[in-house]
C-alpha positions in Angstrom: -99.3 32.0 58.1 -95.9 30.3 58.6 -97.5 26.9 58.0 -99.1 28.2 54.7 -95.7 29.6 53.6 -94.1 26.3 54.4 -96.7 24.4 52.3 -96.2 26.8 49.4 -92.5 26.4 49.6 -92.7 22.6 49.6 -95.2 22.6 46.7 -93.0 25.0 44.7 -89.9 22.8 45.3 -91.9 19.7 44.2 -93.0 21.4 41.0 -89.5 22.6 40.2 -88.0 19.2 41.0 -90.4 17.6 38.6 -88.7 19.6 35.8 -85.1 19.7 37.0 -83.5 20.5 33.7 -85.8 23.4 32.9 -85.5 24.9 36.4 -81.7 24.6 36.3 -81.4 26.3 32.9 -83.7 29.0 34.1 -81.6 29.6 37.2 -78.3 29.8 35.2 -79.1 33.4 34.2 -79.3 34.4 37.8 -76.2 32.4 38.7 -74.1 34.1 36.0 -75.7 37.5 36.8 -74.9 37.3 40.6 -71.5 35.9 39.9 -70.7 38.7 37.5 -71.8 41.4 39.9 -69.7 40.0 42.7 -66.7 39.5 40.3 -67.0 43.0 38.9 -67.3 44.6 42.4 -64.3 42.5 43.6 -62.2 43.8 40.7 -63.3 47.4 41.3 -62.6 47.1 45.0 -59.2 45.6 44.4 -58.2 48.2 41.9 -59.5 51.0 44.1 -57.6 49.9 47.1 -54.4 49.4 45.3 -54.5 52.7 43.5 -55.6 54.6 46.6 -52.8 52.9 48.6 -50.3 54.1 46.0 -51.5 57.7 46.1 -51.5 57.6 50.0 -48.0 56.3 49.8 -47.0 59.3 47.7 -48.3 61.3 50.7 -51.6 63.3 51.0 -49.6 66.1 52.7 -46.9 66.1 50.0 -46.3 68.3 46.9 -44.1 66.7 44.2 -42.2 68.8 41.8 -40.8 67.1 38.7 -38.4 68.6 36.1 -39.4 68.2 32.4 -36.2 67.3 30.5 -35.7 69.0 27.1 -36.2 66.7 24.1 -33.4 68.3 22.0 -30.4 70.7 22.3 -32.4 73.3 20.5 -35.3 73.1 23.0 -32.8 73.3 25.9 -31.2 76.4 24.4 -34.5 78.1 24.0 -35.5 77.3 27.6 -32.2 78.5 29.0 -32.8 82.0 27.5 -35.5 82.4 30.1 -35.1 79.7 32.8 -32.2 78.1 34.5 -34.3 75.0 35.1 -35.0 73.3 38.4 -32.0 74.1 40.6 -30.8 74.1 44.2 -31.6 77.9 44.2 -35.3 76.9 43.8 -34.9 74.7 46.9 -33.5 77.5 49.0 -36.3 79.9 47.8 -39.0 77.4 48.6 -37.5 76.7 52.1 -37.5 80.4 52.8 -40.9 81.3 51.4 -43.3 78.4 51.6 -45.4 78.6 54.7 -46.5 75.3 56.2 -43.4 73.5 55.0 -42.3 70.7 57.2 -39.4 69.1 55.2 -38.3 68.9 51.6 -35.7 66.9 49.6 -34.2 67.7 46.3 -33.8 64.7 44.0 -31.4 63.6 41.3 -31.7 60.3 39.4 -29.4 58.2 37.3 -29.7 55.1 35.2 -26.3 53.4 35.9 -24.2 52.1 33.0 -22.4 49.5 35.2 -23.6 47.7 38.3 -21.8 45.1 40.4 -22.8 42.5 41.3 -24.6 42.0 38.0 -28.3 42.3 38.7 -30.5 39.2 38.0 -33.3 41.5 36.7 -33.5 45.0 35.4 -30.8 47.5 36.4 -31.9 49.5 39.4 -32.2 53.3 39.3 -30.0 55.5 41.5 -31.6 58.2 43.5 -29.7 61.0 45.3 -31.9 62.4 48.0 -31.8 63.9 51.5 -32.6 61.8 54.7 -35.9 63.7 54.8 -37.0 61.8 51.7 -37.7 58.8 53.9 -40.0 61.0 56.1 -41.7 62.5 53.1 -42.6 59.2 51.5 -43.0 57.2 54.8 -40.3 54.7 53.7 -40.1 51.8 56.2 -36.7 50.1 56.7 -36.9 46.3 56.9 -33.2 45.7 57.5 -30.5 48.0 58.9 -31.2 51.8 58.8 -31.6 54.8 56.5 -28.6 57.1 55.9 -28.2 60.0 58.3 -27.7 63.7 58.1 -24.0 63.4 59.0 -23.5 60.9 56.1 -25.3 63.4 53.9 -23.0 66.2 55.0 -19.9 64.2 54.6 -20.9 62.7 51.2 -20.5 59.2 52.6 -20.4 56.3 50.2 -23.4 54.5 51.6 -26.7 53.4 50.2 -30.1 52.0 51.0 -31.7 49.4 48.7 -35.2 48.9 47.6 -36.6 45.4 48.0 -36.3 44.4 44.4 -32.8 46.0 44.0 -31.6 44.1 47.1 -32.8 40.7 45.8 -31.6 41.4 42.2 -28.1 42.5 43.4 -27.4 40.5 46.6 -30.0 37.7 46.7 -32.1 36.9 49.7 -29.4 36.8 52.4 -28.6 39.8 54.6 -27.4 42.8 52.7 -26.3 45.2 55.4 -22.6 45.8 55.5 -22.0 44.4 52.0 -20.9 46.5 49.0 -22.2 47.2 45.6 -20.6 49.2 42.8 -22.5 51.8 40.8 -20.5 52.9 37.7 -17.1 53.5 39.3 -18.1 54.1 42.9 -18.3 51.4 45.7 -21.2 51.9 48.1 -21.8 50.2 51.4 -25.3 49.0 52.1 -26.6 50.3 55.4 -30.3 49.4 55.0 -33.0 47.7 53.0 -36.5 49.1 52.6 -39.8 47.2 52.9 -41.6 46.5 49.7 -43.4 49.5 48.3 -46.6 49.6 46.3 -45.8 50.2 42.6 -47.6 52.7 40.4 -51.1 51.5 39.7 -51.6 54.3 37.1 -52.4 56.9 39.7 -49.4 59.0 39.2 -46.0 59.3 37.6 -43.4 57.7 39.8 -40.4 55.4 39.5 -40.5 51.9 41.1 -38.9 52.5 44.5 -38.5 48.8 45.0 -35.9 48.7 42.2 -34.0 51.8 43.4 -30.7 52.5 45.1 -30.9 55.5 47.4 -27.8 57.5 48.3 -27.3 60.8 50.1 -27.8 63.8 47.8 -24.3 65.2 48.4 -22.8 61.8 47.6 -24.6 61.9 44.3 -23.4 65.4 43.6 -19.8 64.7 44.2 -19.3 61.1 43.2 -21.6 60.6 40.1 -21.7 62.2 36.7 -24.2 61.4 33.8 -23.1 61.8 30.2 -26.6 62.8 29.0 -27.1 65.3 31.8 -26.8 68.3 29.4 -30.5 67.8 28.4 -31.6 67.7 32.0 -32.0 70.4 34.7 -29.7 70.5 37.7 -32.3 68.7 39.7 -34.8 66.0 38.6 -37.3 66.9 41.3 -38.1 68.4 44.7 -40.4 66.5 47.1 -42.1 68.6 49.8 -44.0 67.5 52.9 -46.3 70.0 54.5 -47.1 70.4 58.2 -50.3 68.8 59.5 -53.3 71.0 58.8 -51.7 72.9 55.9 -53.8 73.2 52.7 -52.0 71.3 50.0 -54.0 72.8 47.2 -53.2 76.4 48.3 -49.6 75.5 49.0 -49.3 74.1 45.5 -50.5 77.4 44.1 -47.8 79.2 46.1 -45.2 76.7 44.8 -46.3 77.2 41.2 -46.2 81.0 41.7 -42.6 80.9 43.1 -41.3 78.6 40.4 -43.1 80.5 37.6 -41.3 83.6 38.9 -37.8 82.0 39.0 -38.4 80.2 35.8 -40.0 83.2 34.0 -43.2 81.2 33.2 -41.2 78.5 31.3 -43.1 75.2 31.4 -40.1 73.1 32.3 -41.5 71.6 35.5 -44.7 70.0 36.8 -46.4 70.1 40.2 -48.3 67.0 41.4 -50.6 67.1 44.5 -51.3 63.6 45.7 -54.3 64.8 47.8 -56.0 66.1 44.7 -55.1 62.8 42.9 -56.7 60.9 45.8 -60.0 62.8 45.5 -60.0 62.4 41.7 -59.1 58.7 41.9 -62.0 58.1 44.4 -64.5 59.7 42.0 -63.1 57.8 39.0 -63.2 54.5 40.8 -66.8 55.1 41.9 -67.9 55.8 38.4 -65.9 52.8 37.2 -67.6 50.5 39.7 -71.1 51.8 38.8 -70.4 51.1 35.1 -69.1 47.6 35.8 -72.0 46.8 38.0 -74.5 48.1 35.4 -72.9 45.9 32.8 -73.0 42.9 35.1 -76.7 43.7 36.1 -77.7 43.1 32.5 -77.0 39.4 33.1 -79.5 39.6 36.1 -82.0 41.3 33.8 -81.6 38.5 31.3 -82.0 35.9 34.1 -85.2 37.7 35.3 -86.7 37.6 31.8 -85.8 33.9 31.7 -87.7 33.3 34.9 -90.8 35.2 33.6 -90.7 33.3 30.4 -90.5 29.9 32.1 -93.2 30.7 34.7 -95.5 31.9 31.9 -94.9 28.6 30.0 -95.6 26.7 33.3 -98.9 28.6 33.7 -100.1 27.4 30.3 -99.0 23.9 31.0 -100.8 23.8 34.3 -104.0 25.6 33.3 -106.1 22.6 34.1 -104.5 22.3 37.6 -105.2 26.0 38.2 -108.9 25.4 37.3 -109.2 22.4 39.7 -107.6 24.4 42.5 -110.0 27.3 41.9 -112.9 24.9 41.7 -112.1 23.4 45.2 -111.9 26.8 46.8 -108.4 28.3 46.1 -108.5 32.1 46.0 -106.7 34.2 43.4 -104.2 35.2 46.1 -103.4 31.5 46.7 -102.6 31.1 43.0 -100.5 34.2 42.9 -98.6 33.1 46.0 -98.0 29.6 44.5 -96.4 30.8 41.2 -94.6 33.7 42.9 -93.0 31.3 45.4 -91.7 29.2 42.5 -90.1 32.2 40.8 -88.5 33.4 44.1 -87.3 29.9 44.8 -85.6 29.8 41.4 -83.9 33.2 41.9 -83.0 32.3 45.5 -81.3 29.1 44.5 -79.6 30.8 41.6 -78.5 33.6 43.9 -76.8 31.1 46.3 -75.1 29.3 43.4 -74.2 32.7 42.0 -72.4 33.8 45.2 -70.3 30.6 45.0 -69.6 31.3 41.3 -68.7 34.9 42.1 -66.2 33.8 44.8 -64.7 31.3 42.3 -64.6 33.9 39.5 -62.8 36.5 41.8 -60.2 33.9 42.8 -59.6 32.9 39.1 -59.2 36.5 38.1 -56.7 37.2 40.9 -54.7 34.0 40.1 -54.8 34.1 36.3 -54.6 37.9 35.6 -52.6 38.7 38.8 -55.1 41.4 39.6 -56.0 42.2 43.2 -59.6 41.4 43.9 -61.5 42.0 47.1 -64.9 40.3 47.8 -66.8 42.2 50.5 -69.8 41.1 52.5 -71.6 44.1 51.1 -71.1 43.0 47.5 -72.5 39.5 48.3 -75.5 41.0 50.1 -76.2 43.4 47.3 -75.9 40.7 44.6 -78.1 38.2 46.5 -80.7 40.8 47.4 -81.0 42.0 43.8 -81.4 38.4 42.6 -84.3 37.9 45.0 -85.8 41.2 43.9 -85.5 40.0 40.3 -87.4 36.8 41.2 -90.2 38.8 42.8 -90.4 41.5 40.0 -90.3 39.1 37.1 -92.5 36.5 38.9 -95.4 38.9 39.6 -96.7 39.2 36.1 -97.0 35.4 35.4 -98.5 34.8 38.8 -101.1 37.4 38.3 -101.9 36.0 34.8 -102.4 32.6 36.4 -104.7 34.0 39.0 -106.8 35.7 36.3 -107.6 32.5 34.5 -111.4 31.7 34.6 -111.9 28.4 36.5 -114.5 27.1 34.0 -112.3 27.8 31.0 -109.4 26.3 32.8 -111.3 23.0 33.5 -112.1 22.8 29.8 -108.5 23.4 28.8 -106.7 20.5 27.1 
């Protein structure tokens, strides 16, 4: 059996080698199809990992409350008739009434008018938060330390820089112990954060890499924003729940508390990263299926090309088929011969397609600066499908060849 298979394989290779150009052009459909499948799966896997990492960075045990600034003085006046906006009073009420609460941090933000040293890129944002903000968002310090509760209480003029803010303001040398000036206030740098994953479209969030973090009380007593009259007292409140707490149910409680204090005024939003995570996984799965289906069309076209070329080969080799049948070849031998040729084409195309898919993924990652991840699973799936295409689209021509009458085949010119 193995010897027969080896003979069929050698015979098929010789027949394909005799028509190199035709065989190569036929295999191109499989090459592009397999390469496209691997490339699309790599893009999907890269996008999925990046967006899921960003959502996980927001914290699957977190609840994020954001204030919705008024668009005009008239809208603000209308809101204030019912709601005071997001305030420190809301923070105290949440601390007293939210079961499962581990820590929370109010948040105020400012886009500085003046920054020294002058940043080489965009001006960093200023965040006033509690020390618990680092725990809530799992911020890792690369250099120095995060500010402490004592510095928060005493409104100390200290700050922690995001990675991009540090490079833009102070370059690549050590930043701890140096000073920066935000508006009219000098701040001593006590720490630098590790680089964070930026928003991949999964949620609304500022770029923490280009942010200066200071204690909340420091922000309250040392900074003032001219356009603050359109904003609430707080820009947001970030909450971290205890392990095992139900974030969905807790978010309902948060909404109920804030709707009560704000008298059902829609001047805030509540985001649940855990729900975003589940939704993003579903979306990415559908997205991957769609991309693979589109790429599979190339494999379908390649399979049709194989069937077409093998049918043409059957007609050209009708006399050969008649001679083989006349000297004792069975129909199964004829089927096996032509099926082996189609599988050999698809197999060779699959191998070249894998190489093309790896190259395509690298080119996309380099040129478009998209993260791509080529997994062994995507390679196995693409190659297996290419082999299946060779078998499925090779069966019909092989059976047609086997059904040719030997006498008619010998007379064929």
